[in-house]
C-alpha positions, 0 to 999 in steps of 0.5 A: 562499474564496480567502482561506481557500485562500491561508491554507492554502497559506501555512501548508503551504508554510512547513511543507513548506519546514521539513520539507525543510530539517530532513530534508535535514540528515540526508542526508550532503553527498556519497556517494563510492563509496570511503567507502560500499563494501560492505566498509566501510559498516557500520563508518562512524559516523553511518550510522543508519536515518534517514540511510538513509531520507533518502538513499533519499528522494533517489531520489524526485526524482533528475532523471536517474531521472525522465528515465529513467522518462519515456524508458522509458515510450515503450519499456517493454522498456527498463524491464526492461533497466534493472532488470537493469543496476542489479541487476548493478551491485548485485552480483546476478544474475538467476540468483541470484534463482532460488534464492529459490523465489519466489511471484510475485503481481499483480492490481489488488485483493487482491494484498497480502492474497493474499501475506499469507495465503500467507506466513503459511500457509508460515511456519506450516509452519516455513519461513523466509519473505521477503515484499516488498510495497508501499506501506508504511504507517508505515516503509519497512522494512515492505516487506521482511519476514522471517518476517512481521516488518519487518526491523529498523532495524539490518539495514535500514541495513546492507543499505541501505548495501551496495546503495547503495554498490555502485550509487553507486560505479558510477554514473559509468560509467553516466552518473550514473544511480541506480535510482528509489525502487521499483527500489532497494527491489526490489533491496534486498529481493532482496539481503536475502532472499539474505543472510538465506537465506530458504526462499522469497520472496513477491513482490508486483508493484508496478504491472502485471506485464509491465514491473514491475521485479519481473518480472526474476524468471525462474523463480518456483515459482508465480504468482498473479493476484488480482482485476482492475480499472481502475487506473494507467490512464496506465501500464497502459491504460484497459481491463480487457483491456489491464490483463489483458495487463500482469498476465499478463506475469508468467507463465513457461513451465511455471510453474503460475499461478492466478487468481481468477474474472475478468471474461470479457474479462479471462479471455480475455486471460489465457488467450491470454497463458498459451497464448502463454507456455506456462504452465498457468493455473487458476481458483481455486474458491470458498472454500466448496468446500474440504472441512474438518472444522471447518466454514467456513474462518475468515479473519483479514482481514475483508471478503467480498472476502477469500474469493477472496484466501484461495482463491488463497493456498491454491492458491499455498501448496499448489502451492509445498508440492507442489514443495518436497516432491514435486519429481518432480511439478513442472510443466515446459514440456515436459509442459504443453500449455495450451489454455485456463483450467483449473478448479483442483481443491479439496483438504482444507486441512491444520490448518496451512493453516486456522490460517494463514488464521485468524491472518493479519494485514495492517494497513490493510486492513479493520482495526478499532481501538477506543479507548474511545468512538472506533472507527476503521475503516481500509481503504486502498481506492483503486479503484472495486471496492476502494472498493465492497468497503470500503463493504460491509464498513464498513456491515456492521461499523459496524452491528454496533458501533452495535448494541452502543453505549450511545447515539447514534453519530456517523459520520465519514469521513476521506478522501484520494486521490492520483495519477490516481484519480477521487476524485469517483467514489470519494466517490460510492460512500461517500455511502450510508454516511450520514456526519454529517461528511466530513473531508479532509486531505492525507497529511501526518502532522502540521503540526509539522516533524520528520524523519519521512522514512519518509512523505515524498513529494517528488514532489507539492507540499503546494499540490497536496495541499491543492488535491486536498483542496478538490476532494474536498470539493466533490465531497462536496457535489456528491454528498451535498448537492446542492440543500441549500445547505450551506457548505464550511469550512476548519478552519484558524486565521483561515480562517473569517470571524467569525460564520459560521453555515454548516453544517460537514458537510464540513471540510478540515484541513492534516494527519492529526493535526489532523483526528484531534484535531478528530474525536475531541474529546479522547476518544482519549488517544493523540492528546492529546500537548501537544507536538503543537499542533493549529492553532486554529479559531474558536469558531464552528467548534468549536461545530459539533462539538457532535454529536460531543461529544454522541455516545456513540461516534464511528465513523471510516472512514479510506479512499481512500489507503493512505498516509492509513491509514499516517499514521493508524496512526502516531498510533494505534499508536506501536509501529509507529514504533519 
């Protein structure tokens, strides 16, 4: 096994070095303020989208930024102070953000889906919407949307250089500091929304709430908190009470806030936070409690867990519309004396709201794509609660597809997890899905060096990614194959000894494309680009794919990381990379 691991490390280290070299070449050697000022940025040749993205990626590994983040973790208040400073250096003020008519949403699970429902409803009313979310799946500009669509490459580049130029030309007066990746994108989103004159902006919190850089927002029109659970424990704390305290930090005096039904301990914390901040807080009703003339509300996003997100979105959009159309009915800090958590009242959703919920799309979350005999089930679940919801959704949806299959179906898991998350615990939840194969790979789209800057992550080495995959494979065997003496295999050229007869129930690949090509066995033409060579495997290993080749259909669940899902979508939906 050590020989196999070394082979993986050697190949992927070379790949990583080539990737850094190729993409580094599209970063301009020096960025001087006098050349990248707001007035001249759009006129300079060569400042294309890829240059902007490669320059943005330098903020991932900026040494001073990393040191600044470490220092601020000891004093979280410094995070918001630093964000205000960067905002001002970019030529913006917190007062200007008041004009964006913001809906601010946080939570552990479902905040992105809640934002997507809310944005679609209000866009359906004819309002010009801005939507800021994270992470992106395929391209960075997905994070900043106007009227539901990622801003175009030209627009992204224009506004990027405006903001970057202002920050770069002032850095010498501030110790050479530049904002880290997420902070920069947040500032950029605010700038875009102000310049594009949106009627409202739906802002999804990055991590936590109280000290998240989006929380420089002073006067949102309404706030929302989706389902709470355990995640990002090193930053937010290791109990749901600590996490609830952080999430409740987005409350503002007199600004109405809504939450879904939470664990009792979390509800107590949210209630106390709301009382302390003098913020009226309501708990959303069940989706079934809303009165309609058309029967049960239909949602564009699959999964039972989306029903609470939809209810929260209805309350957020309804409250925003009330304030927009009936400003005299708006809430104020002087008229509200909050002593507890109130039960939000139901109302009859308008036909526009009903259609908005039904038409909402949010890629990578409970998404199903059928390409002939191959069906992909994509969900970026990465917490215990979201993974359990993913499992429930997959088992129900896959069973429906299997009932219509023309013959035997092979089930395959494609999994990766990143950061501090407990991969073993997530994998254990997946065992009841009864997969025929479990495949693991890092969040690297393909093992051919190319300047795919949108999906680069310089904060973790390729070696660490591969080690994590090997650990995940061991966890799979621990939970799924204990006592059955089933071997583990790395499907990379020369990584298996000749004549090996071990059973290949779990496999590790060096990139997403090689994993997908092996799993689909040539059945998906979108993965058959001859220019993208799959790393070769031994004939004895290919023979293990007989169950896949003999199956009438192949069902693949891709989960554990939104970045993994995004890498898969890059190959399955070519339009997403244009």
